[in-house]
C-alpha positions in Angstrom: 101.2 91.4 93.8 104.6 89.8 93.8 107.6 88.9 95.9 111.1 88.0 94.9 113.0 85.3 96.7 116.8 85.7 96.6 118.7 82.4 96.6 121.5 81.3 99.0 122.4 83.8 101.6 120.5 86.8 100.4 117.2 86.0 102.3 113.7 87.0 101.3 113.3 90.3 99.4 109.9 91.6 98.6 109.1 93.9 95.8 107.7 97.3 96.7 104.3 97.0 95.2 103.5 94.1 97.5 104.0 96.4 100.5 101.2 98.6 99.2 98.8 95.8 98.9 97.4 96.0 102.4 95.8 99.3 101.7 94.8 98.6 98.1 91.3 98.6 97.0 89.5 96.3 94.5 91.0 98.3 91.6 94.6 97.0 92.2 95.2 97.5 88.5 95.2 101.3 89.2 98.4 101.1 91.3 100.9 103.8 90.5 104.5 102.6 89.7 107.6 104.7 89.4 109.9 104.0 86.4 113.2 105.4 87.6 115.7 107.7 86.0 118.2 105.8 83.9 115.7 103.2 82.7 116.4 102.1 79.2 113.6 101.3 76.8 114.2 99.5 73.5 112.4 100.9 70.5 112.2 100.7 66.7 112.0 103.8 64.5 108.7 104.3 62.7 110.1 106.4 59.8 113.4 107.0 58.2 115.6 109.5 60.0 117.9 111.5 57.6 120.2 114.5 58.1 119.6 115.3 54.4 115.9 115.9 54.7 115.0 116.6 58.4 115.2 119.9 60.1 115.6 121.1 63.7 112.2 120.8 65.2 111.0 117.9 63.0 109.1 115.4 65.0 109.1 111.6 64.6 107.8 108.5 66.4 109.2 105.2 67.5 107.5 102.0 68.7 108.2 100.2 72.0 109.1 96.6 71.0 108.1 94.7 74.1 105.9 95.3 77.1 107.8 96.9 80.0 107.0 95.6 83.4 108.1 97.0 86.8 108.2 94.4 89.6 105.9 92.3 87.6 103.4 95.0 86.7 103.0 96.0 83.0 103.4 99.8 82.8 104.2 100.2 79.1 102.3 97.9 76.7 104.1 96.7 73.6 103.1 98.9 70.7 103.2 102.1 72.7 105.0 104.9 71.0 107.7 107.3 72.1 107.8 110.5 70.2 110.9 112.6 69.6 112.2 115.8 68.0 115.2 116.6 66.0 117.4 118.9 68.1 120.5 119.1 65.9 121.1 118.9 62.2 124.3 119.2 60.1 124.0 118.1 56.5 126.9 116.3 54.7 129.1 118.4 52.5 132.7 119.3 51.7 133.9 115.9 52.9 132.2 116.1 56.2 129.6 113.7 57.4 126.1 114.6 58.4 125.1 114.8 61.9 121.7 114.3 63.6 120.8 114.8 67.2 117.4 113.8 68.8 115.6 114.0 72.1 112.4 112.1 73.3 109.6 114.0 75.0 106.4 112.0 74.8 105.3 108.5 75.8 102.0 107.5 74.0 100.6 104.5 75.9 98.3 102.1 74.0 94.8 103.3 74.8 95.9 105.3 77.8 96.9 108.8 76.7 100.1 110.7 76.5 102.7 111.3 79.2 105.5 113.8 79.0 109.1 112.3 79.4 112.7 113.4 79.1 114.7 110.9 77.2 117.9 110.7 75.3 119.2 108.4 72.6 121.4 105.5 73.6 122.4 102.2 72.0 121.7 98.5 72.5 125.1 97.5 71.1 127.5 96.5 73.9 130.6 98.3 72.4 128.7 101.5 71.9 127.2 101.3 75.4 130.7 101.0 76.8 131.6 104.2 75.0 128.5 106.0 76.2 129.0 104.8 79.8 132.7 105.9 79.7 131.7 109.4 78.7 129.3 109.8 81.6 126.6 112.5 80.8 127.3 112.7 77.1 125.3 113.6 74.1 124.6 110.7 71.7 124.3 111.7 68.0 124.0 110.0 64.7 126.9 110.4 62.3 126.6 109.7 58.5 128.6 106.7 57.3 128.9 105.1 60.8 127.3 101.8 61.6 124.9 101.5 64.4 122.9 103.9 66.6 125.1 105.8 69.1 128.4 104.9 67.4 129.4 108.5 67.5 129.4 110.2 70.9 130.2 113.8 71.6 129.7 116.1 74.6 127.2 118.8 73.8 128.7 122.3 74.1 129.1 125.6 72.4 132.0 126.1 70.0 134.0 129.3 69.9 131.3 130.7 67.6 128.6 130.0 70.1 127.1 127.4 67.6 126.0 124.3 69.6 126.6 122.1 66.5 130.2 123.3 66.4 130.8 121.9 69.9 129.5 118.5 68.8 131.6 118.6 65.6 134.7 119.4 67.6 134.2 116.5 69.9 133.6 114.1 67.1 136.7 115.0 65.2 137.8 112.2 62.8 134.4 110.5 62.9 133.1 113.1 60.6 135.3 112.1 57.6 132.9 109.8 55.8 131.2 112.6 54.0 127.8 110.9 54.1 124.4 112.0 55.5 122.7 110.1 58.4 120.4 107.6 56.8 118.5 105.5 59.4 115.9 103.3 57.9 112.5 102.8 59.4 112.5 99.8 61.7 116.0 100.4 63.1 116.4 99.2 66.6 117.6 101.8 69.2 117.1 102.7 72.8 115.8 105.6 74.9 117.3 106.4 78.3 115.0 108.2 80.7 116.6 111.4 82.2 113.9 111.8 84.8 111.7 109.3 86.5 108.1 108.8 85.2 105.1 107.8 87.3 102.9 105.2 85.4 99.8 103.2 86.1 100.1 99.5 86.5 97.9 97.7 83.9 96.1 94.5 84.7 97.3 91.7 86.9 101.0 91.2 87.6 103.0 88.9 85.4 103.3 85.4 86.9 106.8 84.8 85.6 109.8 87.1 85.4 111.3 87.7 82.1 113.9 89.9 80.3 111.3 92.8 80.1 110.5 92.9 83.9 112.5 95.6 85.6 113.0 95.4 89.4 113.1 98.6 91.3 112.4 97.8 94.9 115.2 98.9 97.3 115.5 95.4 98.8 116.0 93.9 95.3 118.5 96.5 94.2 120.4 96.0 97.5 120.6 92.2 96.7 121.9 93.0 93.2 124.5 95.3 94.6 125.8 92.6 96.9 125.9 90.1 94.1 127.6 92.6 91.8 130.2 93.4 94.5 130.9 89.7 95.0 131.7 89.4 91.3 133.9 92.5 91.2 131.6 94.8 89.3 130.5 97.1 92.1 132.4 98.9 94.8 129.8 101.4 95.9 127.5 101.5 98.9 125.0 98.8 99.3 122.1 101.2 99.7 119.3 99.9 97.5 119.5 102.9 95.2 119.7 102.5 91.4 122.2 105.2 91.0 124.8 105.7 88.2 127.4 103.5 89.9 124.9 100.6 90.2 123.7 101.1 86.6 127.2 101.1 85.3 128.0 97.9 87.2 124.8 96.3 85.8 125.7 97.4 82.3 129.2 96.0 82.6 127.9 92.7 83.9 125.2 92.5 81.1 127.9 93.1 78.4 130.2 90.5 79.8 127.4 88.0 80.0 125.8 88.6 76.6 122.6 90.2 78.0 120.9 93.2 76.3 123.0 96.1 77.6 120.6 98.4 79.3 121.7 98.9 82.8 118.3 97.9 84.0 117.9 95.1 86.6 115.7 92.9 84.5 114.6 89.3 85.0 117.4 87.8 82.9 120.1 89.8 84.7 118.7 88.9 88.1 118.8 85.2 87.2 122.4 85.5 86.0 123.4 87.2 89.3 122.1 84.3 91.2 118.9 86.2 92.4 116.6 83.2 92.0 113.5 85.0 90.9 110.5 83.2 92.2 107.1 85.0 92.1 105.0 84.7 95.2 101.5 86.1 94.7 99.0 87.7 96.9 95.3 88.2 96.2 93.7 91.6 96.2 91.2 92.4 99.0 88.3 91.9 96.7 89.7 88.5 95.5 90.3 87.5 99.1 86.7 88.3 99.9 85.5 86.3 96.8 87.6 83.3 97.9 86.4 83.4 101.5 82.8 83.5 100.3 83.3 80.5 98.1 84.9 78.6 100.9 82.2 79.3 103.4 79.5 78.3 100.9 81.2 75.1 100.1 81.8 74.1 103.7 78.1 74.9 104.5 76.8 72.8 101.5 78.9 69.8 102.4 77.7 69.8 106.0 74.1 70.0 104.7 74.9 67.1 102.3 76.0 64.8 105.1 73.3 66.0 107.6 75.2 68.2 109.9 73.5 71.3 111.2 74.9 74.8 111.1 75.6 74.4 114.9 77.6 71.3 114.2 75.1 68.7 115.4 75.4 65.4 113.5 72.5 63.3 112.4 72.0 60.6 115.1 70.3 58.3 112.7 73.1 58.4 110.1 76.3 56.3 109.8 79.2 58.6 109.1 82.2 57.4 107.1 85.6 58.6 108.4 86.4 60.2 105.0 83.1 62.2 105.0 84.0 63.7 108.4 87.6 64.4 107.3 86.3 66.4 104.3 84.0 68.3 106.6 86.8 69.3 108.9 89.1 70.0 105.9 86.6 72.3 104.3 85.7 74.0 107.6 89.4 74.6 108.3 89.9 75.9 104.8 87.0 78.3 105.2 88.5 79.6 108.4 91.9 79.9 106.8 90.4 81.9 103.9 88.8 84.2 106.5 92.0 84.8 108.2 93.8 85.3 104.9 91.3 88.0 104.0 91.9 89.8 107.3 95.7 89.7 106.7 95.3 91.1 103.2 93.1 94.0 104.4 94.8 94.9 107.7 98.4 93.6 107.8 101.4 95.8 107.0 103.8 92.9 107.4 104.9 91.8 103.9 106.6 88.6 105.0 103.6 87.7 107.1 101.4 88.2 104.1 103.5 85.8 102.0 103.5 83.2 104.9 99.7 83.6 105.1 99.3 82.7 101.5 101.5 79.6 101.9 99.4 78.5 104.9 96.2 78.9 102.8 97.8 76.8 100.1 98.6 74.1 102.6 95.1 74.1 103.8 93.8 73.7 100.3 96.0 70.6 99.8 94.3 69.0 102.8 91.0 69.5 101.1 92.4 68.0 97.9 93.5 64.9 99.8 90.1 64.5 101.5 88.2 64.9 98.2 90.1 62.0 96.6 88.4 59.5 98.8 84.8 61.0 98.7 82.3 61.5 96.0 80.9 65.0 96.1 78.0 66.5 94.2 78.9 68.1 90.9 78.1 71.6 92.0 80.4 71.3 95.0 83.2 69.9 92.8 82.9 72.9 90.4 83.0 75.4 93.4 86.2 73.8 94.5 87.6 74.0 91.0 86.9 77.8 91.1 88.7 78.0 94.4 91.6 75.9 93.1 92.2 78.5 90.3 92.6 81.2 92.9 95.0 79.0 95.0 97.0 78.3 91.8 97.4 82.1 91.4 98.9 82.2 94.9 101.3 79.3 94.2 102.0 78.4 90.5 103.2 75.0 91.8 99.7 74.1 93.0 97.6 72.2 90.5 94.0 73.1 90.5 91.7 70.1 90.7 
């Protein structure tokens, strides 16, 4: 699970999936995540789209370029496909350009079935996205002879004849003078904007580093972004933690002005540019915490046996004890106790900030063991057990170096 630390005066903001951790079972990878309405997914077309050959109802597919992550969790793996259907066709003729309208209705996840969606075509080009944003809830269509996806934008509506295409043509006006059909080659980059939210399953462990393809949706994170956008003059709405149209428009304008892929999503790159210092703080799952506690207790017991200390804490009266040996005994026992407390916090605590603090305390306890081990020679088996523990601690704090 993950947390996000917001720099300067914004305080500590924690991603929503972390809140759910306390009640999560061993299969944390099955957590359900909401991909909100308005999310933009970048795609590439799998086949040529042409107003000269396609008909209304013709289906086609596109491929998701990069894995999509929500608050660090992968929800759409790269290579997944988004299927669409042609909803509007006008072939070129008599000096008028061809027109092609499409919608997207299926998300086909890699190895995980098909999910119904409602998506519309949009653009990754900044100038085109400004046009689309300015028109509000507009219909984006492809126009023959125009450069780029979404360059021609018209409001869907019925013309005087009741023909829906006529409404589009009337809105496009002079854009239809090229006289060419739409010819969009396979591999053309475009974007799909979700018109309804989609519930997806988080796949695997959360990403350990934020990136341009991680989308942040937690209310606390959105609220911090709204504050940052308002400070920079992009946002004048309520600071309510909701990713509504006003917030997405502000994000879009900020992205365009800063040379970021214009999606309106609060992604890792945008968060960094807004001054939201994205730092991932991890939490183990309950089963991982149990595993760690078991390793720690076994290691402490084995070291006590190695130096002749009974389970009740009685030291061998005939043995001379080095100070460093005793320090390691206390450090390992303290770490085992800390691991037990951490497991309890993971399983029972509903306090998110407390969970993050517990992880930090466990890392500090591990560092005490590291310091003690540097001055003592321990059996190989015990050293390897501590290495395994170190890998778990490194997951909690990427700055920690496993021995």
